[in-house]
N, C-alpha and C positions, 0 to 999 in steps of 0.2 A: 477510524474512518476507513471505508472500503476503497480499494484502488482498482482501477481497471486497466487492462493492457492498452497499449497504443493502438489507435484505430486509424489506419492509413486511409488514403483516398478510396472511394467506392470501388470495390473489387469487381473484376470481370472474370467470368469463368473461362479457363483455358479451352481452346478449341481442340480438345483431345479426340482421338478417334478410338474405335473399338480396340480393347485390349491394351491401350497405351497406359503406362504407369503414371501416377501423379507427380506433379512437379515441386680630560684633564685629570686623569686618575692613574693609579698604579696599574701596570700592565703585566699580565702573566700569560704564559703559553700552556695550554692544556690540549690533550689529544682526545678527539671524539669522532667516532665513525658516523658522520651524519651527511645529509645531502649537501651538495655544493651550491653556492649562490653566485659564483664567479661568472663573468661574461663568457659566452661561448667564443673560443678563438676561431673566428671564421677563417676559411681557407686563405684569404688575403683581404686586405682592406677594401679591395674592389668587389668583394663577394656580394655586397648589398646592391651593386649595380648590374644585376643579372639581366642579360638580354633575353626577355621573354616574348613569345609570340602568343601567349595565352590570355585568358580573361583576367580582369583585375583581381588582385588578391582580396581575401576577406577583410572586412572592416576592422579597424584597430580599436584597442581598448582606450577608454578615456584616460588621460594622463594625470591621474590623481596620485598624490603621495600616499605612502603607507602600503600595507599588505595587499596582495592580489584581491580585487573585488570579487566577492561571492554573490551569487544570485540571492537577492533578498525579496521575500514576498511581503508586500505592503497590503494591509487590509483596506478594502473599500467600505467596510462596515464600521461606522463610528462607534467608539466606546460608549457604553451607556450603563445605567443601573436603574431602570424603570421598575422592574419587578424583582422580587427577592425570592430565591429558591426556598421552597417551603421546608419547615422543620419536620422532623420525624413525628408522626401523630401519636406515637406511644413508645414505650421502652423497646419493645420487640414483639414479634408475632408469637402466638401461642399454638397455632394449629400444627398438626403433624406429630410424628414420632420423634422424641428428643434423641439425639446421638451426639457423640464427641468425635471430632475429626482433627487432623493435623493440617496446617497451612504453611506454605513456604515463606513465612515471615519470622523474623528473629527480633526479640526484644532489644531495644537500644536505650541506654541511659546517657544523658548529656547534662553537663553542668551549665548553669546560667552564665553567660559571658557577653561581653561587647566585642564584636569583631570589626576591625577597621578595614574598609575596602579602599585600596589605592588604585589610581589610574597610572599605569606605567608604560614605558616605551622601550623596547629593545631593538636596536638597529645595528646593521652592519656598516662599518666604515670602509668605503671603497679606497682604492689606491690613490684617487685624486682628492681624498679627504672628505668627500661628500657622504652623507648618510643615505642609506637605502634600507628598505624593509628587510628584516631578517625572516627566514623561514620558520615555520612552526617548531620543527625539531631543534633548530639553532637557538630559538628563543628559550626553549626548555633547557637545553644544555648550558646556555649562558647563565641562567639563573642558578642551576645546580652547582656549577663551578664557582660562581661568586659566593654562594652560601658557604662553600667549603673554604674559600680563601679569606673572606672577611670574618675575623674572629668575633665581632659583635653583631653579626647578622642574625636576626631573630628567626624563629620558626615561622615560615611563611608557606602558604599554599597558593598555587597559580593555575589559572584556567586556560593557559596557553594562548591567551589573546592579549587583552590590555588590563585585566583585573588581577590584582594581587591582594590576598587576605592575610591578616595577622592580628594577634591580640595586642601587639606592641605598637607604639607610635614610631614611625620611621624618621624621627627628627635628626638622626645622625647620618641620614643618606639624602641630603638635599642637593648634593653635587653628583654629576654623572660619574659612573664607574665604568672603567674599560677593562677588557680582558681579551687575551688572544687564545683562540682555540685552533687546534689542528684537525681539520675536517677533510676527509678523503685525501690525505696527504697534501693538503694545502693549508697554509697558515692564514687565518682570518682574524680581524679585529672587530670586536663588538662593543657596543655601548649600552649600558643600563641606566635609565633615568626615571626617577619618581616624579610624576607630573603634579599630582595633587591628591588630597584625601577626599574621596567622593562621598562616602557616607559611613555611618556606623550602624551595623546590624545588631539587633538584640536577640539572643537565643530565647529570651523570655517570650517573644512573640509566638514561638512554636507552641509553648504550653498554654498561652492565652487562647490560641485557636483550639487546641485540644479540649480545654476546659470550658469552651463556649463563651469566653469573654469577648471574642471578636469573630465575625463571620468571614473575614477576609483571609484567604489562605496566604500564609507568609512565604511567598515564593522566593524572595531574596535570601532569607536565612536557610531555606531548604537548599538553594543552589550553593551557598557557602559550605554547608556540611557535605553535600554530594561531591563538591570539588575536593574537599579534604579527604574523602574516602579514596579518591583516585590517585593520590600522590605517590604512594609506595609501589603501585603496580604499573605506573606510567611507562617505565623503562622496559618492562618485560612483555607488556601486552599492547595490542592495538586497541585504542579507545575510541569508540564512536558513541558520543553522548554517554548513555548509561550502560553501554554494552562493551564487552571486553573479549578479545580473542588472542590466544597464545601465538606468538610469532614462530614458535618451533614446530607447530603441527603441519602435517601434510594435508593439503586441500583435496577434497573429492573432485576429480576432474569431470566437468560437465560437457566436455567435448566441443565447446564453442569458444574457447579462450578464457573461460571462467572456471573458478573452483569454489566449492562451498566449505566454509570454515565453521567449526563448533566453538561456542563461547558461553558466556553467562551474562545475564542482566542483573544489575544491582541498583536499587533506588530506595530512597528514604520515603516512608509513608507515615502520614499523621492520622492515626486512627482513634477510635473511642477508647481503646486500651492504652494509648500512648504511642510514642514513635517506634516504628519497626523498620527493619531492613528487609526489603523484598528481594529474594534471590531466585533466579530461574535460569534454565538452560535456554540458549538462543542460537540461531544460525544465521549466517549471512553469506552472500556471494561476493567474491573479489576477482578482479582480473588477474590472471596468472602472469607472472613476470617473464613473459616470452619475448623473444625477438619479434619485431613488428610483422615480419613476413610470416613467421609461424603462427602468430596470433591471427592474422588476417585469413590464413588458410583454414584455421580451426573455426573462426567465426563464420566464414562463407561456406565452410564444408566443401572446399575445392582447392586444387593446387593452383594458386595464383601465379606461381612462377611461369606457368604456361600461358598466362594472359589474364587480365582483369578488365571487365567491361566498365563503361562510364557509369551505368546504373549501380553496379556493385560498389564502385568507388564512392558514389554519392551517398549510398546507404551507410557506408563506413564513416564518411565525413559527418553525416547528420547525427549518428549515434555516438561517435567518439570525439566529437569536437570538445576541446579543452581537456582531453584525457592527458594526464601527466606521462611523459616519456623521458628516458635518459639515454645518453649516448654510451656506446660500448667500444668505440674505436680510438678514443683519444688518451687512453691510459687512466683516466679518471672520469667518473660519471658527471655529465653536465645535463641539467634538467630543463625541460621545456614543456609546453603544452601544444597539443595538435590543434592547428587552426584550419587545416585543409590539405589539399594535395596539388602538385604541379606536374610538370613534364618529367619524364624519366631522366636520370642523370646522364645518359648518353646523348640527350637532346638539349639539356639545359646547360647553357654556357655563361661565362662571366669573364671580365677582363682581369687577368692576373698581372700584377705589377712585378717587374723584374726585381730580384733581390740585389742586383748590382748597380742600382741607381746611384748617382753621384751624391755624396754627403751634402746635406743642406739644400738640395734641389727640391722643388715642389713637384706635385703630381703633374701640373701642366708642363713643367720643364722636362718631364721624363716620359713623354708620350711614346718615344721610341722604345722604352723599356717595358711597355705594356704588350701583352699578347692574350688572345682569346683562347680559353681552354674550357672543355666541358667538365662538369662535376665528376663524371666517371673517370676522366683522365687525371683530374686532380687527385682523387682518392687513390688511383693506381700509383701515382708518383709519390704522394705523401705517406700513404699507409700501405694498402695492398689492393690489388684489382678487385672490383666488385663482382659478386657472383650473379647478381640480377640487375644489370644496368638498364633493363627494359621496364622495370617496375617504376611507378611514379615516385617522385620525391615527396617527402613530408614537409609541409609548411609548419615549421616549429618556431615558436616565439616565447619570449619571457615577458610576463606582465603586459605592459602597454607598448611594447616595442612596435614601431610602425613597419619595420622591414622584416621579411621572413629569413630564417635560416633554413636553407633547402638541404635537407638531409636524406640520403638514400634510406629506404625502408630497412635495409638489412643492418644498418649501423645504429639503430635505436631499439630499445625494448620498453615494455610497459613497466612503469614504476610499481614496485611491490606494495601490496596491501592497499590497492586503490579499490574503493567500493563499487560494485556493479549493481545497478538497480533494475535492469531489464528483467521482466518476469520470466520464470521458467516455463518451458513447454511441457507437454504431457509426458514425453519420454524422460526428460530431466527430472520431473517430479517423481516419477517411478524410480529413477536411479538413486535419488537421495532419500527416499522414504525409509529405507532401512536405518538410516542415521537419524532422521528427524522425527520419526514416529517412535516414541519412547514409552515403554510400559511404566506404570506408576511406581513399581518397586525400584526400577533402575533410576528413574528421575529423582526419586527421594534420596537414594544412596548417592547419586552424583552431586546433588545440591548440598547435602551434608558434607561431602568430601571437599567441595569448593569452599564452603564457608570455613571449614577447619583449616584448609591450606592458606586461607587469607591471613591467618595468624593475627587477628585484630588486637589481641592483648599486648603484643609487643610493637605495635605500630606507633612510631614516635609522633606522628601527626595527630592521631586520635588522642594521645596523651595531652596534647595542647588544650583540649577541651574536656579532659578527663572523661572521654567517651568510652563506653564499654558496650560490647555486643555479646549477647548470650548465645553462644554457638553450640551448646550442648545438645539442644533439641529444637525442632520446629515448635511454633506455638500450637498448643492444644486448645481447641475452641469448641463452643457449643454450636450445634446445628439442629435442624429438624427435617424430616422427610415428609413432604406433603402428600396427601392422598391423590391419586389420579382420577380423572373423570371417566364417565361411561361414554362410549362413542356409539351413536345410534345409527342403525341401518334398517332396511326393510326386509321383513320376513314373509311368511305365507300370509295371503290375504291382505298384503300391503300394510301389515301391522309393524309397529316399531319394535326392533330387537336391539338390545344393548350388547356390545362386545366389551369384554373386560380387559383392562390394560394391565399387563404384567411386565415389570422391569422395562418400562418405557416403550413397549410395543404390543400389538394385538393382531389377530387374524380376522380376515373377512370371511365369514362363513355364511353370509347372506347376500342380499342384493344392495346396490347403491341406494341411497335415500331417494334420489330422483334421477331419472335418465331420459333424455329425449329420444324420440323415434328417428332412425336414420332411413330415409327413403332412397337416396342416391349416394353412393360412395364408391371408392375404388383404390387400387394399388398402383403406384408408379415406381418403376425401377430405373435407376441410373447407374450404369457401370458397364463392365465388359459384356460382350454378347452372351445373353442368358441361355446357353446351350449346355447339354450334358448335365453334370451334377448341380450346376447353378440353377438351371431350369427346374430340376427336380425339387431342389430345396424351396424355391419360390412357390412352386405349385403346392407343396406340402404346407407351407406357411399360409398360403391363401385358403387352403381347405380347413386347416385347424383353427385359425384365428377367430372367425365369426362365432362358432359355437362356444368357444372359451370366453369371448367377450359377452355373449348372451347370458352366460352363467352369472355375470356381475350385474345384469339388468339392462344392458344396452341392447336395444331392439333393432334388428336389420330387416327392412322390408324388401330388400333386393339383393341379388348376388353382386359381388364386386366387379366393376369394370377394371381392366388391366391395361397398362401401357408400359412398354419397355423401350428405353431410348439411351443412346450414348450420352455421356456427360458434357455435351457442348451447349453453350449458352442458348443458341437458337432452338435447339432441341428441347431444352428444359422449358423455355418460354412457351413453345408450341404445346408441349404436353400439359403444362399447368393451365394454359388458357383453354385448352380442350376440356379439361376437367371442370373448370369454372363455368364455361359456357353450357355444359351439360347439367349444371346444377348440383354438383357433388356437395354434400354437406361435410365430407371428411375425405382427405387424401392421406393414405398410408404411403410414405415415400421411403423406399428401400435404397440405401446408398451403399455401393460396393466398391471399396478401395478408391475413393474419389478425394480430391483436395478439398480443404475447408471452404474454398470459394463456391463449390457446388452447393453445400449446405446453406451458405449465406444467400446465394441466389434464390434457392427455394423459399427461404423465409422472406426475402425482399418481395418476391412475387406474391406469395400467399398472404402475407400480413399487410403489405402496403398497396399493391396494385390491384389484386384480384379479389381479395376478401375470401380466400379459400383456407379453411382450417387444415393444418398439416401436422402430421405426426411422423417425424423422421425416425427410422430405425436403421441400425447397422446390419448389413448382410452377414458380417462375421459373427455378430451376436446371435442373429437368427440361426445361423448354421450351428453354433455351439449348443444352442438350447432346443434344437428342433425335436429331439427325442424326449424332452422334459419341458414342454412349452407352457405348461399350466402356470407356473410361478412367473415366468417372463411375461406371459399375456396378462396376468393380474396386475403386475406393475405398470404395464402399458395401458391397461384399461383405466387406471386411475387418472392418468394424464389425459387420455382421450375423452373421458366423461366430463372432466372439468373444462376442457377446451370447447366442447360442443354445447355447454350450457347446463350440465347436470351438477348434482351435489352428491359427493361420495358418502361422507358420514357427517353426522351432526353432533356437536357437543353443546349441552345446555350451559352456556357461560354464566347465566344469571345465578345458577345454583352455586357458583363459586363465591358469591357475595353474601355477607351477613344480612344485608338489607337490600331488597330489590322488589319492585312492583311488576305485575303483569303488564302494566301500561308503559313500562320503561322500554325504550327502543334504542338499542346500542348501535354505534357505528365505530368501527375500528380502522385506524389509519396506520400504515407502515411507510416510512420515508427513508430514503437513502440518497446520498450524493456521492458519485464515484468520480475519481480523478485518474488521469493517466500517470503511470509511474515512469515511463521512459520517453515522455514528450512533454514539452512545456508550452506547446501552441495549440493542442487539441482541446476542445471544450470539455468542461465537466458535464455530467449528465445527472439531472435530478429526477428521481423516480418517486412518485407519490401513488400509493396503492390504498384503496379504501373498500370496505365491505359495502355490498349493495342489496342485501336481502335481510329479512328479520332474523334468520338463523346465524348470520355473520359467517356464512360459508362461501358465498360467492364474492369475488373481488374484481375491481376495475382498476386499471393503471393509467396514469397520465405521465408524460415524459416531457422534459424541457432541457435544452442545452444552454449552458452559461459560458460565455466567452470572456476570459480574463484579459484585460488590456495588456498587450505586449508580453503576456505570459508571466507577468511579475506581480500581479495583484490577486490576493486570495479572496474568495467569496465564501464566507463561512455559512451564509444563509441561502435559502432558496428565494430568489427575487420574485418569481411569479407564483409563490405559494398560494396567495389569496385567490388568484384566478383559477388555479388548479383545484383548490378546495371548493370553490363555487361550482365548477363543472361537475365534480364528484358528488356534491350534495344534490344537484339537479338529477343526476343519474339515480341516486338513492331514492329520491322522491318518485321518479317515474316507475321504478321497479317495486316500490312498497306502497302502492295505492295512494300516491300523493301525500304520504306521511313523511315527516322529517324526524331525525333522531333527537331525543332529548338528553342523551348522554354520549359523549365522544371521548374515546381513549386514543391518544396519539403517541405511537412509538416511533422515536426518531433515532436513526443510526447515522454514523458518519460524522460524529462530533467529538473533537478532542476536549480535554479538560478546560483548557484556556478559552474555549469558544462557548462555554455554557451560557454565560451571561448574554452574549450577543444573540445567540439562537433563541434564548428565552424571551428577551425583550422584543425581538423583531418578528419571530415566527408565531408566537402566541398572539401578538397584535394582528398579524395578517390573517390568522385563523378566525379571530373574532370579527375582523372586518368582513371576511367572507360570510360568516354567519349572519351578521347584521344585514348584508345585502340580500340574503335569501329569506331570512325569517321576518324581516320587516318589523312590525310592531308586536309580533308574537314573542313569547319568552324564548331567550337564547338557550342553547344546549349547555349543559355543564361539561366543562373541558378538563381532562387530565392529560398532562404532557410529560412523557417519560423518555429519557435518554437511554439507549441500549448500547452497551460497549462490549465487544469481544476482544478488542486489541489491548489486552492488559496482561500482566505476568503473574497474577495470583492463581495458584493451583492448590487443590485440596486432596488429601489422602485419607483413606480409611484403613485403620490397622485393627485386625481381628484377633490379635494376640499371637498370630503366627505369620500372616502374610500382609503386605501392603497392597491395597487394591484401590480402584477408583471408587469415588462416592456414588451412591445410588441415584437414579433419576428422581427428580423432585426434591433434592437436597437444597435447602435454603439457609443462608447465613446472613443474619442482620445484627450481629453483636461483635464486639471486641475489635474487629479489623475494618469495620465500616466507618463512614464519615462521622466525625464527632457529634454533629447536630442535625445534619440534613437527612432527607428521606432516601436512603439507598439500600440495596441488598444484592447479594450474589445468589444466583439460582442456576443450578445445573439441571436442566430439564431433559437432557438426552442421555442415553446409555452409550458409553464409548465403545465403538467397535474395535478400534485399534488405538494404542497409545494411551496417553493420559487425558482424561476428560477436561475440557476447558469450560468453566462456567461463564455465564453472561453476567455483567454488572449492570444493574438497573438503577437509574437515578431519577427520582420523581421530582421534577422542577416546579410543577404547577398542578394543583389539584382542587377543582371546584366540586368534585363528587363526594368529597369527604371520606375517601377510602381509608380504612385502617391498614396496618401492616399485613394482617391476614388477608384482607380483601384484595389488596394489590398483588400480593405474592401468589395467592391461589388463582386469581384471574389470569395472571401472566403465565403461570404454569399450564393452566388448562387450554389457553389459546395456542400453546405450542403443540397441542394434539389435533389441531384443525388443518394441518397442511395437506393439501389435496394430492400431493405427489407420492405419499408413502403412508404406511400403517405403523408409524412410530412417532414418538414425541421428538420434535426437532430442537435444535440448540437455541433458537431465538424465536420470538413470536411469529406465527405464520405470515402476517402482513409484512413484517420486516423482511422475511425470507423472500416473499414475492417481489418486494421492491428491489432486492439484490438481483433476482432473476430478470426482472424487467429492464433494469439498467444494463445488465450484461447482454441481454438479447438485443438491446438497442444499438450496441456496438456494430452489429453486422448489417443493420438496416441503412439504407441510402437516403439521406435527407438533403443531399446537395450542399454539404457543409463547406466545401472547398472555397466557394466564392465568399462565404461569410466569415471565414476565419480571420482573426486579427493578425496582421503581419507582425512578426516578432523579430527584434534585432538580435544582436549577438549575446545579449544578456550582460553587456559590460557597461552600458550607459546608465548606470544606476543613479547618477546624480542629476538626471534631467529634472526640469522644473515643473513637469506636468503633475497635477494632483487629480487623481481620479476619484470619483464618488460612486456610490451604488447606482446612481442614475446613468453612469457611463457604461455600465455592464450590459453588453448585448446579450439578448436571450432569443431562443427560437423554440417554439412549441413543436414537438415531434408528433405529427398526426399519422395514424394508421387508417386503413380502409374502414369505412363505416360499418361494414359487416363484422369486422374483427375488433374494432376499437373497444367495445364494451364487453368483450369476452375475456376469458382467462387464457389468452394466447401465450402468455409468458411461462406457463408451467411446463 
């Protein structure tokens, strides 16, 4: 599924001036260096009665027993099984040149067995004898030490939650077991209790699925085996689902309090050829274990010891709420979570009780022994004077505690190996690219090294199922290289001329297929005063661009008008309105060292308010290419021609099919749903893009926001899909002479494996409902519904006898590692420029067109050559790429969402009794200006 960055409130362009820069059992004691669960020794018993003059503290957690409540996403889409994913129409495709390649899968053999799943509970016993939830690491260590102590303890594997797996029956462990552990120099008592036998999993179910005896993927047995694979590496590596990172590595500093770690992904796959272990390299960001002051300085990129504003503090609070922290002043680490911030320690006071009160006297009897003291003075007396008593205190809490532990920033630090989900900016992406962009030969060598270091053959847990992994070599499999299409342009006399594709790319040596005439157009410059060299570069760009664009077929009937303004909001609005009022058909907007808000403002005005097609260019890019402008202008011309209604090149997609008629009229859809990665309250954006001309070269986009209730309910489907499809069918009819398509191919991105059935049942029904509404009594179009996945870990390698290289564009794989019975295939349609090529995985869920494997694979490969932005085959079908672009572009548009957003709580009230359904999901159609709405504004 694709993610999008957080989109804050509608941005306003800063009012910058010229030249301004942008802004009951046996007990044993064992030592283990793990996190502490003990209560924080507050400065005095009266610390909870702080005398505050500030706003009320953040809401408290619900007081439920058990571990800390995690945010759980509940689906509003009911489970169903109306439609069945289609089976593969043939054994495999035949088209193309046969080749053999390697894939990062390793053969796995498993014995049939019955695995018992037990529900267990591991708790810590407090000093008052009451049970409380043990932490994750404490639960793991408790089980490890009990297994060593109890002589008859069987081989078990544990998911670090409440599930314990074993081949044995735990009849000898019906009574609770207790054990003492020494954690962080503190002795703690833990209790292990087997609650009940939940179920018995049969490994046989895995082979029934592989052999086609059942269509239901055995998720529970897969989970059992993947848990088994984790056991021996749990102590040495950080485990996040199926990804593992060495604790000993040095993180790549991202300069904002985060670091990037390298690791590996490991997962069990059930394929046509049997079970395999998929291993790949992976990367993730973690918060650096910094002092909170240093962390905040890095995140805000300023020295907060000289002052921090309320806005900056609120930003930290929103992003780092519930971030785990630990103290560094008390001699042993005490862990909490950030809930907010309060007054500085030199302003925050509490009543400290005298240590000399009379024995047996109550607090009321000892009022004379109380005195008020600030937090700063307390720390100076108890520990040492604070360096930054002017910085806000951290509101730190454990679990459902109602009262805050007010801790000075400088006495806490971020807990090590805490995952950071905020997306990287462009500078950070460039910083880590040397590590994350890996050539195929190095990726191959690293994966082989990881697999061999795992030492599966001596793993005692794998022996429990007589499980073996063939680590000598990656799987060698059959593949085919499909032939590319011809891309047609216009030559002399307006004749069709075909450009030949070589290694996934081609050159434009002729004119665009169609290009409109531009009667009024101009250039707008926003940036520092265009004098001296800036003015000269702009003048040269203005002189060179029109003839270069004319070579591609774009006709200009006038010289460009020019406007130069400072990047202030009112100046931008005035310039854009002037261009729109003068009837410009195109505005080339040159941006010189301006903040992103300026670009967003230009797009908001052009696409939403004024209906003015805009093509933004970077002044720095123009300056770099001014002496070699031809290639830069050609890339620019492809976007410009598409935005103003032209067609760059045409691929005859019908020629990809074994059976097609001249009467067939195709319509291709690309669909994506994007979600924010660092916000739980912003809506998802659904983008539906569809072709609207007989050549399937022109596309139209429709956008819709979906607001999850309280940020805790997932929406796997597009609720308004039927309305969006109706609208797009009407556009198709208007632009194709009142004709409607008789064949529809629907490429759907943004779907995880577990959501296939819901998407199939709901969205296919909505598409058919839309067709019935438009077609009436006429025959309905034949529909093919395909899931597109890029977020997987399968990689392919070509070995020529000497070097390990990327596979060639057009390589398709539909044997051995694909689904045992359903219609799926891998296709690498692009030539990798850097690193290792990532193929797309296509899963055909529904097909009324009767496509063979060759038909579906060839059609998909050829449509990857129709992207208007470039002269190369892209990694996913062009309509899906357009849906990505439209959803991403929608982030910067202003649809007045703020008033519509669903208020979200703290994420802790997970036991509320509200049950939401799909009908409760709020949606909002995102409309653009009528002059822009049906153009390719998103390219």
